[in-house]
C-alpha atoms as a printed R data frame, in Angstrom:
    type eleno elety resid chain resno       x      y      z
1   ATOM     1    CA   MET     A     1  67.376 70.771 96.419
2   ATOM     2    CA   ARG     A     2  70.655 72.734 96.636
3   ATOM     3    CA   THR     A     3  71.184 75.107 93.946
4   ATOM     4    CA   GLU     A     4  73.388 77.767 96.096
5   ATOM     5    CA   PRO     A     5  77.140 78.170 94.063
6   ATOM     6    CA   GLY     A     6  79.499 76.158 95.592
7   ATOM     7    CA   ALA     A     7  77.305 73.143 96.441
8   ATOM     8    CA   GLN     A     8  78.795 69.726 96.419
9   ATOM     9    CA   ALA     A     9  77.049 66.515 95.294
10  ATOM    10    CA   ASP     A    10  77.579 63.072 96.108
11  ATOM    11    CA   PRO     A    11  76.948 60.881 92.882
12  ATOM    12    CA   GLU     A    12  76.371 57.742 95.060
13  ATOM    13    CA   ARG     A    13  73.590 59.261 96.818
14  ATOM    14    CA   ASP     A    14  71.969 62.710 94.941
15  ATOM    15    CA   THR     A    15  70.532 62.798 91.795
16  ATOM    16    CA   ILE     A    16  71.959 65.789 89.501
17  ATOM    17    CA   THR     A    17  69.215 67.469 86.911
18  ATOM    18    CA   LEU     A    18  70.138 70.023 84.147
19  ATOM    19    CA   ASP     A    19  67.335 71.451 82.577
20  ATOM    20    CA   GLY     A    20  64.868 68.709 84.306
21  ATOM    21    CA   ARG     A    21  67.371 65.789 82.574
22  ATOM    22    CA   ARG     A    22  69.211 63.724 84.877
23  ATOM    23    CA   LEU     A    23  73.218 63.972 84.364
24  ATOM    24    CA   GLN     A    24  75.038 60.667 84.712
25  ATOM    25    CA   ALA     A    25  78.171 60.605 86.933
26  ATOM    26    CA   ALA     A    26  81.144 60.124 84.760
27  ATOM    27    CA   ALA     A    27  82.487 56.419 84.617
28  ATOM    28    CA   PRO     A    28  85.916 56.330 86.553
29  ATOM    29    CA   ARG     A    29  88.961 56.460 84.308
30  ATOM    30    CA   THR     A    30  91.892 53.686 84.400
31  ATOM    31    CA   TYR     A    31  95.444 54.495 84.759
32  ATOM    32    CA   LEU     A    32  97.847 51.336 84.377
33  ATOM    33    CA   LEU     A    33 101.873 51.481 84.370
34  ATOM    34    CA   LEU     A    34 103.093 48.484 82.253
35  ATOM    35    CA   ASN     A    35 106.378 47.116 81.683
36  ATOM    36    CA   LYS     A    36 106.430 46.188 78.206
37  ATOM    37    CA   PRO     A    37 108.634 43.359 77.201
38  ATOM    38    CA   ARG     A    38 110.771 42.932 74.083
39  ATOM    39    CA   GLY     A    39 108.394 41.158 70.944
40  ATOM    40    CA   TYR     A    40 105.349 43.316 71.811
41  ATOM    41    CA   VAL     A    41 103.611 46.110 69.420
42  ATOM    42    CA   THR     A    42 102.771 49.146 71.051
43  ATOM    43    CA   SER     A    43  99.095 49.193 69.927
44  ATOM    44    CA   ARG     A    44  95.792 47.849 70.115
45  ATOM    45    CA   THR     A    45  95.982 45.709 67.257
46  ATOM    46    CA   ASP     A    46  98.583 44.396 64.557
47  ATOM    47    CA   PRO     A    47  97.718 43.252 61.095
48  ATOM    48    CA   SER     A    48 100.763 40.894 61.086
49  ATOM    49    CA   GLY     A    49  99.755 39.152 64.278
50  ATOM    50    CA   ARG     A    50 102.257 40.009 66.128
51  ATOM    51    CA   PRO     A    51 101.488 39.863 70.389
52  ATOM    52    CA   VAL     A    52 100.233 43.721 71.363
53  ATOM    53    CA   VAL     A    53 100.805 45.300 74.596
54  ATOM    54    CA   LEU     A    54  96.924 44.710 75.293
55  ATOM    55    CA   ASP     A    55  97.237 41.020 75.329
56  ATOM    56    CA   LEU     A    56  99.617 41.460 78.692
57  ATOM    57    CA   ILE     A    57  96.474 43.379 80.438
58  ATOM    58    CA   GLY     A    58  93.757 40.855 79.617
59  ATOM    59    CA   HIS     A    59  92.243 40.933 82.908
60  ATOM    60    CA   VAL     A    60  91.167 44.951 82.626
61  ATOM    61    CA   ARG     A    61  87.798 45.433 81.276
62  ATOM    62    CA   ALA     A    62  88.314 49.362 80.484
63  ATOM    63    CA   ARG     A    63  89.333 50.049 76.857
64  ATOM    64    CA   VAL     A    64  92.796 51.533 77.299
65  ATOM    65    CA   PHE     A    65  95.351 52.466 74.660
66  ATOM    66    CA   PRO     A    66  98.837 53.230 75.030
67  ATOM    67    CA   VAL     A    67 100.127 56.608 75.692
68  ATOM    68    CA   GLY     A    68 103.149 56.741 73.294
69  ATOM    69    CA   ARG     A    69 104.952 54.401 71.875
70  ATOM    70    CA   LEU     A    70 107.985 51.780 72.442
71  ATOM    71    CA   ASP     A    71 108.877 50.153 69.348
72  ATOM    72    CA   TYR     A    72 108.923 46.382 69.070
73  ATOM    73    CA   ASP     A    73 112.443 45.580 70.538
74  ATOM    74    CA   THR     A    74 112.135 48.303 73.146
75  ATOM    75    CA   GLU     A    75 110.980 47.374 76.751
76  ATOM    76    CA   GLY     A    76 110.051 49.553 79.916
77  ATOM    77    CA   LEU     A    77 107.455 51.831 81.383
78  ATOM    78    CA   LEU     A    78 104.671 52.330 79.390
79  ATOM    79    CA   LEU     A    79 101.378 54.334 80.444
80  ATOM    80    CA   LEU     A    80  97.982 52.845 79.485
81  ATOM    81    CA   THR     A    81  94.741 54.744 79.787
82  ATOM    82    CA   ASP     A    82  91.188 55.652 78.732
83  ATOM    83    CA   ASP     A    83  91.870 59.299 79.486
84  ATOM    84    CA   GLY     A    84  92.274 60.907 76.168
85  ATOM    85    CA   PRO     A    85  92.779 64.620 77.152
86  ATOM    86    CA   LEU     A    86  95.454 63.514 79.593
87  ATOM    87    CA   ALA     A    87  97.069 61.290 76.849
88  ATOM    88    CA   ASN     A    88  97.032 64.110 74.535
89  ATOM    89    CA   ALA     A    89  98.456 66.711 76.871
90  ATOM    90    CA   LEU     A    90 101.420 64.444 77.881
91  ATOM    91    CA   LEU     A    91 102.459 63.831 74.440
92  ATOM    92    CA   HIS     A    92 102.127 67.331 73.320
93  ATOM    93    CA   PRO     A    93 105.480 68.617 72.438
94  ATOM    94    CA   ARG     A    94 105.099 71.729 74.504
95  ATOM    95    CA   TYR     A    95 105.010 69.976 77.609
96  ATOM    96    CA   GLU     A    96 108.850 68.638 76.836
97  ATOM    97    CA   ILE     A    97 108.224 65.457 79.389
98  ATOM    98    CA   PRO     A    98 111.227 63.879 80.148
99  ATOM    99    CA   ARG     A    99 111.783 60.156 79.068
100 ATOM   100    CA   VAL     A   100 114.690 58.148 80.701
101 ATOM   101    CA   TYR     A   101 116.033 55.284 79.168
102 ATOM   102    CA   GLU     A   102 118.815 52.829 79.770
103 ATOM   103    CA   ALA     A   103 120.812 51.409 76.436
104 ATOM   104    CA   GLU     A   104 123.146 48.695 75.912
105 ATOM   105    CA   VAL     A   105 125.356 49.775 73.105
106 ATOM   106    CA   GLU     A   106 127.945 48.419 71.089
107 ATOM   107    CA   GLY     A   107 131.852 49.669 71.711
108 ATOM   108    CA   HIS     A   108 133.103 51.095 74.713
109 ATOM   109    CA   VAL     A   109 131.906 54.795 75.992
110 ATOM   110    CA   ARG     A   110 134.128 56.690 78.388
111 ATOM   111    CA   ASP     A   111 132.951 59.535 80.418
112 ATOM   112    CA   ALA     A   112 135.462 61.368 78.147
113 ATOM   113    CA   ASP     A   113 133.516 60.888 75.064
114 ATOM   114    CA   LEU     A   114 130.350 62.045 76.517
115 ATOM   115    CA   ALA     A   115 130.603 65.959 75.574
116 ATOM   116    CA   ARG     A   116 130.004 64.575 72.201
117 ATOM   117    CA   TRP     A   117 127.347 62.578 72.843
118 ATOM   118    CA   ARG     A   118 125.954 65.676 75.012
119 ATOM   119    CA   ARG     A   119 125.955 67.695 71.729
120 ATOM   120    CA   GLY     A   120 123.650 65.566 69.791
121 ATOM   121    CA   VAL     A   121 123.590 64.464 66.435
122 ATOM   122    CA   VAL     A   122 121.236 65.834 63.381
123 ATOM   123    CA   LEU     A   123 118.743 63.257 62.227
124 ATOM   124    CA   ASP     A   124 116.613 63.291 59.017
125 ATOM   125    CA   ASP     A   125 113.952 64.591 61.135
126 ATOM   126    CA   GLY     A   126 115.988 67.357 62.863
127 ATOM   127    CA   ALA     A   127 118.383 67.531 65.697
128 ATOM   128    CA   ALA     A   128 118.596 64.652 68.609
129 ATOM   129    CA   VAL     A   129 119.865 66.376 71.490
130 ATOM   130    CA   PRO     A   130 119.716 64.359 74.870
131 ATOM   131    CA   ARG     A   131 118.801 66.404 78.227
132 ATOM   132    CA   SER     A   132 121.537 64.149 80.017
133 ATOM   133    CA   VAL     A   133 123.535 61.189 79.098
134 ATOM   134    CA   ARG     A   134 125.669 59.129 81.546
135 ATOM   135    CA   VAL     A   135 127.770 55.685 81.562
136 ATOM   136    CA   LEU     A   136 126.522 53.215 84.263
137 ATOM   137    CA   ARG     A   137 128.666 50.316 83.648
138 ATOM   138    CA   ARG     A   138 130.526 48.133 81.031
139 ATOM   139    CA   ALA     A   139 128.326 45.712 79.482
140 ATOM   140    CA   GLY     A   140 130.955 42.393 79.089
141 ATOM   141    CA   ALA     A   141 134.025 42.944 77.046
142 ATOM   142    CA   THR     A   142 132.435 44.935 73.880
143 ATOM   143    CA   GLY     A   143 129.560 47.079 75.399
144 ATOM   144    CA   THR     A   144 128.564 49.886 77.447
145 ATOM   145    CA   TRP     A   145 125.265 50.751 79.654
146 ATOM   146    CA   LEU     A   146 124.436 54.153 79.322
147 ATOM   147    CA   GLU     A   147 121.720 56.329 81.035
148 ATOM   148    CA   LEU     A   148 120.074 58.838 78.626
149 ATOM   149    CA   THR     A   149 117.279 61.271 78.961
150 ATOM   150    CA   PHE     A   150 115.189 62.978 75.885
151 ATOM   151    CA   ALA     A   151 112.457 65.129 76.004
152 ATOM   152    CA   GLU     A   152 110.663 63.977 72.958
153 ATOM   153    CA   GLY     A   153 108.895 61.012 71.512
154 ATOM   154    CA   ARG     A   154 110.132 60.847 68.266
155 ATOM   155    CA   ASN     A   155 110.356 57.424 66.316
156 ATOM   156    CA   ARG     A   156 113.121 55.316 67.516
157 ATOM   157    CA   GLU     A   157 114.844 58.680 68.296
158 ATOM   158    CA   VAL     A   158 117.426 56.911 70.867
159 ATOM   159    CA   ARG     A   159 118.449 54.072 68.636
160 ATOM   160    CA   ARG     A   160 118.804 56.297 65.586
161 ATOM   161    CA   TYR     A   161 121.044 58.932 68.156
162 ATOM   162    CA   ALA     A   162 123.110 56.084 69.012
163 ATOM   163    CA   GLN     A   163 123.500 54.801 66.045
164 ATOM   164    CA   ALA     A   164 124.862 57.920 64.130
165 ATOM   165    CA   LEU     A   165 127.470 58.283 66.912
166 ATOM   166    CA   GLY     A   166 128.703 54.801 66.023
167 ATOM   167    CA   HIS     A   167 127.589 53.022 68.931
168 ATOM   168    CA   PRO     A   168 124.073 50.795 67.935
169 ATOM   169    CA   VAL     A   169 121.862 49.985 70.243
170 ATOM   170    CA   ARG     A   170 121.879 46.379 71.809
171 ATOM   171    CA   ARG     A   171 119.286 46.712 74.382
172 ATOM   172    CA   LEU     A   172 116.867 49.640 75.138
173 ATOM   173    CA   ARG     A   173 114.346 50.004 77.930
174 ATOM   174    CA   ARG     A   174 112.523 53.050 79.169
175 ATOM   175    CA   ILE     A   175 112.510 53.402 83.127
176 ATOM   176    CA   ALA     A   176 111.022 56.799 83.446
177 ATOM   177    CA   PHE     A   177 108.024 58.883 81.925
178 ATOM   178    CA   GLY     A   178 107.941 62.203 83.776
179 ATOM   179    CA   PRO     A   179 107.191 61.902 87.213
180 ATOM   180    CA   LEU     A   180 106.536 57.843 86.718
181 ATOM   181    CA   ARG     A   181 109.512 55.491 87.518
182 ATOM   182    CA   LEU     A   182 109.530 51.702 86.682
183 ATOM   183    CA   GLY     A   183 111.085 50.740 90.023
184 ATOM   184    CA   ASP     A   184 110.667 46.911 90.430
185 ATOM   185    CA   LEU     A   185 107.863 46.021 88.255
186 ATOM   186    CA   GLY     A   186 108.468 42.641 86.745
187 ATOM   187    CA   SER     A   187 108.488 42.328 82.713
188 ATOM   188    CA   GLY     A   188 105.250 41.992 81.581
189 ATOM   189    CA   GLN     A   189 103.156 43.065 84.662
190 ATOM   190    CA   SER     A   190 101.239 45.849 85.314
191 ATOM   191    CA   ARG     A   191  99.810 48.262 88.261
192 ATOM   192    CA   PRO     A   192  97.267 50.993 88.461
193 ATOM   193    CA   LEU     A   193  98.897 54.426 88.958
194 ATOM   194    CA   ARG     A   194  99.092 55.676 92.740
195 ATOM   195    CA   PRO     A   195  96.939 58.833 93.465
196 ATOM   196    CA   GLY     A   196 100.295 60.866 93.628
197 ATOM   197    CA   GLU     A   197 101.667 59.696 90.412
198 ATOM   198    CA   LEU     A   198  98.028 60.547 88.636
199 ATOM   199    CA   ALA     A   199  98.244 63.879 90.746
200 ATOM   200    CA   ASP     A   200 101.678 64.818 89.459
201 ATOM   201    CA   LEU     A   201 100.719 63.824 86.047
202 ATOM   202    CA   ASN     A   202  98.007 66.230 86.115
203 ATOM   203    CA   ARG     A   203  99.852 69.097 87.527
204 ATOM   204    CA   LEU     A   204 102.311 68.685 84.598
205 ATOM   205    CA   ARG     A   205  99.397 69.861 82.073
206 ATOM   206    CA   GLY     A   206  98.155 72.517 84.907
């Protein structure tokens, strides 16, 4: 029996007791990165019967839930986990975790217009000021692809911000959330987080 300070136990081989009662090892947590397609609701269930993101990970046995939300018509990076403390920390406003989006908006946005975009706008729930905005490319004859970074997860913030500037969003996808990157993960596909990615997320919450 090892009782000295700093002693380490192997839950696969050792029996750990406290006051004579056996302690069970904590179940391993599940962390998934999903490329959410358009047309899915970011929740576990939907009263209207629409498809939900959990329909895309039917092979996963853990009871995971989405960290934050992407609205019905928004696609891209979504983290799912059963680690409640980590999820709550990642969503807390004080951490200001950057979310990076690619948005196709109506109309032509030139580099010369970006100063106005960077100043932000006042929405009905407060100011919406991006950390960064840049033009990626033209979208045909009538649109522009932009990359925008926000540090909040407010409801439909990117769409409302672009609408207020006179450039409604046609298509929106999130490509990064803090240290996580969507990369080449296909639409509707998911993968477990890599150990380095999980370590980076845990560093964000100290």
